[in-house]
Structures are given as structure tokens and as C-alpha cells.
PAVORO-957336 format. One record per atom (N, C-alpha, C): y, z, x. Coordinates in pm, whole numbers, padded with zeros to 5 digits, always signed. Example, Ala and Ser with C-alpha at 12.3 -4.5 7.8 and 13.67 -1.06 7.14 Angstrom:
! residues 2
-00569+00780+01319-00450+00780+01230-00330+00780+01320-00225+00708+01285-00106+00714+01367+00003+00787+01290
***
This chain:
! residues 104
-01889+03371-02351-01984+03453-02279-02031+03331-02246-02138+03256-02245-02201+03155-02198-02125+03098-02132-02001+03051-02187-01911+02970-02061-01888+03018-01912-01858+03201-01971-01800+03270-01835-01963+03288-01711-02062+03273-01815-02188+03272-01724-02241+03128-01609-02198+03045-01695-02207+02913-01626-02094+02908-01551-01961+02917-01552-01880+02938-01459-01856+02954-01342-01933+03117-01375-01987+03182-01245-02084+03123-01145-02168+03124-01224-02301+03023-01164-02319+02933-01104-02226+02839-01142-02187+02731-01106-02051+02709-01002-01982+02841-00936-01863+02848-00872-01731+02743-00939-01706+02729-01076-01656+02630-01138-01486+02730-01037-01407+02605-00999-01290+02640-00988-01122+02519-01036-01039+02598-01078-00944+02517-01141-00865+02443-01044-00874+02317-01133-00822+02193-01033-00676+02235-01033-00628+02222-00878-00517+02237-00831-00384+02130-00867-00434+02017-00855-00380+01908-00879-00469+01769-00996-00370+01635-01020-00471+01612-01106-00632+01532-01066-00714+01514-01131-00832+01442-01071-00805+01296-01060-00855+01206-00952-00791+01090-00957-00922+01036-00907-00973+00897-00974-01059+00815-00894-01061+00713-00814-01139+00659-00713-01064+00532-00642-01138+00429-00709-01037+00298-00635-01038+00143-00649-01202+00158-00629-01307+00042-00725-01369-00048-00619-01332-00078-00519-01393-00043-00351-01355-00200-00228-01409-00235-00239-01393-00384-00158-01470-00495-00218-01445-00568-00035-01517-00634+00012-01495-00739+00131-01458-00628+00245-01482-00512+00257-01456-00403+00349-01532-00437+00492-01464-00401+00620-01524-00411+00766-01501-00272+00805-01566-00276+00878-01542-00132+01003-01568-00249+01117-01411-00196+01178-01403-00232+01288-01491-00154+01422-01533-00193+01562-01603-00144+01660-01641-00197+01751-01674-00154+01852-01796-00223+01966-01912-00201+01962-02025-00345+01985-02142-00290+01938-02230-00402+02043-02354-00395+02050-02480-00474+02082-02597-00499+02035-02605-00612+02004-02736-00610+01971-02745-00580+01858-02641-00540+01731-02671-00489+01624-02696-00302+01609-02652-00264+01722-02573-00099+01743-02500-00077+01768-02380-00007+01710-02246+00026+01724-02222+00121+01812-02154+00119+01911-02162+00169+02039-02026+00279+01977-01913+00213+01974-01805+00297+01948-01769+00228+01804-01736+00337+01740-01660+00271+01607-01516+00341+01617-01392+00258+01508-01275+00298+01548-01266+00422+01423-01290+00396+01289-01269+00506+01230-01192+00411+01112-01179+00290+01161-01097+00245+01065-01203+00091+00960-01152+00130+00823-01230+00058+00733-01086-00007+00676-01107-00122+00648-01051-00237+00610-01056-00313+00447-01025-00325+00362-01119-00431+00269-00961-00466+00219-01034-00593+00181-00967-00730+00128-00910-00740-00003-01027-00640-00094-01021-00677-00245-01066-00514-00300-00999-00495-00404-00984-00354-00467-01035-00409-00612-01103-00359-00707-01117-00361-00858-01093-00241-00919-01122-00290-01022-01083-00146-01128-01213-00106-01147-01273+00054-01093-01374+00099-01146-01399+00137-01310-01526+00132-01317-01591+00177-01445-01650+00304-01459-01662+00328-01595-01715+00473-01572-01801+00451-01699-01934+00492-01705-02039+00510-01801-02091+00403-01829-02252+00453-01911-02330+00293-01958-02257+00191-02019-02145+00208-02100-02070+00132-02136-01965+00047-02054-01913+00076-01929-01868+00034-01815-01722+00050-01867-01657+00131-01919-01552+00166-01983-01406+00149-01800-01339+00084-01834-01256+00097-01757-01131+00157-01695-01161+00258-01583-01069+00367-01605-00898+00303-01542-00834+00383-01618-00676+00314-01667-00602+00356-01521-00525+00248-01485-00417+00299-01356-00424+00438-01298-00340+00500-01401-00265+00634-01401-00380+00754-01290-00509+00719-01320-00600+00782-01307-00694+00785-01178-00618+00680-01079-00676+00619-00965-00568+00676-00891-00625+00710-00772-00592+00719-00613-00501+00584-00560-00410+00560-00520-00308+00491-00429-00455+00472-00332-00462+00320-00261-00519+00265-00151-00424+00173-00110-00484+00103-00024-00430-00001+00049-00533-00166+00041-00493-00232+00081-00567-00363+00090-00533-00428+00180-00596-00513+00308-00560-00602+00401-00625-00724+00399-00547-00803+00450-00582-00952+00480-00586-01017+00647-00685-01022+00647-00681-01028+00850-00653-01196+00831-00540-01230+00980-00525-01351+00967-00530-01370+01144-00655-01327+01151-00688-01359+01263-00829-01381+01333-00864-01427+01412-01023-01417+01447-01098-01318+01407-01211-01315+01386-01264-01155+01358-01279-01080+01495-01341-01126+01627-01338-01104+01748-01173-01038+01764-01068-01092+01731-00946-01058+01816-00910-00923+01694-00931-00950+01582-00924-00861+01486-00976-00727+01554-01079-00706+01573-01161-00621+01621-01158-00537+01744-01085-00669+01812-01018-00592+01957-00891-00489+01923-00789-00548+01812-00671-00537+01802-00703-00340+01756-00805-00351+01658-00818-00211+01607-00875-00119+01703-00960-00147+01836-01026-00090+01933-00903-00001+01985-00829-00115+02024-00712-00081+02123-00598-00026+02045-00593+00003+01934-00499+00126+01868-00361+00015+01748-00383-00123+01742-00304-00156+01742-00343-00263+01571-00378-00160+01475-00428-00191+01375-00345-00279+01289-00225-00276+01315-00132-00349+01211-00147-00524+01263-00181-00528+01396-00152-00694+01454-00205-00735+01414-00301-00809+01363-00357-00915+01267-00425-00900+01123-00339-00804+01051-00346-00756+00935-00261-00795+00819-00237-00835+00701-00097-00794+00627-00176-00683+00548-00092-00596+00505-00171-00482+00408-00086-00466+00285-00094-00461+00189-00050-00405+00078-00097-00258+00017-00006-00189-00064-00009-00061-00089-00127-00148-00242-00185-00038-00301-00169-00101-00445-00194+00070-00535-00098+00125-00629-00063+00199-00655-00179+00266-00759-00158+00391-00748-00263+00472-00864-00118+00548-00945-00168+00661-00990-00142+00719-01090-00105+00842-01005
***
């Protein structure tokens, strides 16, 4: 009876697919066009050069791969300004080599 009350009060819905955590993304950059620290136009593309395993709880237990979402990491091989320009004009793969990191 109490579980039914809390389920309706908190609007609990049954998950339709497995819940997945995301990798901890590191060395991330967002590309855009800016002036004196103000972003005038962002591409909406964020690329990350590295990921690490996420942890959970006060004991920092590592979440196993099978519970993680797939993600992509990219390594740039052009100068930053050229990479940013390639993202602004829509040539996202021009200056980067990307690799998929599999999840569960």
C-alpha cells in the first residue's frame, strides 16, 4: 500500500529499456566563434579526447562496462584554430580521428 502511494506521488514510470550510465568525459572542447571570451556562435559539437570509467557512491565503486552508454572519443591532429574552423563549416571529421568506445 505504501509503495503504491509513493509510486503515484512521485509519478514512477516503468523503464522501457535498460538504464545506462555515461563515461566520465575528459579533455573536452566545444567549438564555436567568439570574441574576447564571449561565444558568438557555438556549433553544438563537443569533442572529448579521453574517457574514464564512472564511479558510484561514497566508496567510488566502478560501474561495469555493460551498464554504460556507447560514446565517441576524438583526437585532433590540426592546430586548434583549424579544428574550430572545420567544425564551424560542418566538416567535423576533417581534423579529428574518432574512435567509438563500446558500452553495454
